[in-house]
C-alpha positions, 0 to 999 in steps of 0.5 A: 147287499142293499144298504138302507136307502137313507144312508146314501142321501146327502146329510142336508136332505135327511129328514129332521124332526118337524118341530125345533124340539130338542132331541134326547139321546136314549141309546146307541146302535152297538153292533149288527145282530145276526144275518137278517138286518137286526141291530143290537141297541145299548139303551141309556135309560133306567130300564132296558125296555123303556126305549121300546115305548117309542115306536118312532126313533131318530138315528144320527149323530149327536149334533144331527142330522137325524133320520126318523125310523120306525121299529119293525121288530124288537126283542129284549136281551139281558142288558141290550135290545135287538131291533130291526128297521124296515130299510135294514134287510141284512147284516151288511146294512146293519153294520153300517148303523153301528155307532149311530145314536138313537134319540126321541124328541124331548116333548115325547118324554113323560113329565118328571115328578118333583125332584126327578130329572132326566140325565139329559136335563142335567148335562151342561148345568153348572155345579156350585158348592156351599162355599160358592165355588164353581166346580165346573159343569156336568159333562156326563152321568155314570150309573154305578149300580148303587147310585148315579154319579155326576162327572164334572169338568172345570178348571181343576181335575175332573170330579166324580160327585155322587148323586145322593140326597146328602150331596146334591142340594137344590137343582135349578133347571131354569138357572142351569145350576146344581148346588152340592155339598162337595169340596173342590179338594175332594 
């Protein structure tokens, strides 16, 4: 019943990315899978297997520390992935990874075309409507199947704003603002 060697290492000694490049969370370890150390991964990407394009992942919590891991083996399973890491020999070790987030450095992501955005780039942006009212900030995005939805929290109740061309106007990443055609009363 051996644990991954890095689980017993004090947090201050865990390896950090070699550059100050921000980490982009791409999924999470959902559970152990089988008895041979595999884990089930819930990807947060548009396509289930997109995460497999990155052979080096970072495991950790949202604010770090992050531990670099290499994917030894992987399989696509419906809406999840099954992966095995070299230091994870059995189910007991795999269960210790449950809940950890999976991230890659921002610089590893491909450049987006004009008008395309990574969800991670939209989190935290202020949302302002056509009347100039600040509705709040994007705290999360939701994939409904037909379209994405911005979850916006501000002074009032939480708002769910559809990420549609007719609703979302100009997005200014530099100014950290999204302009929307949406009333605070909706």
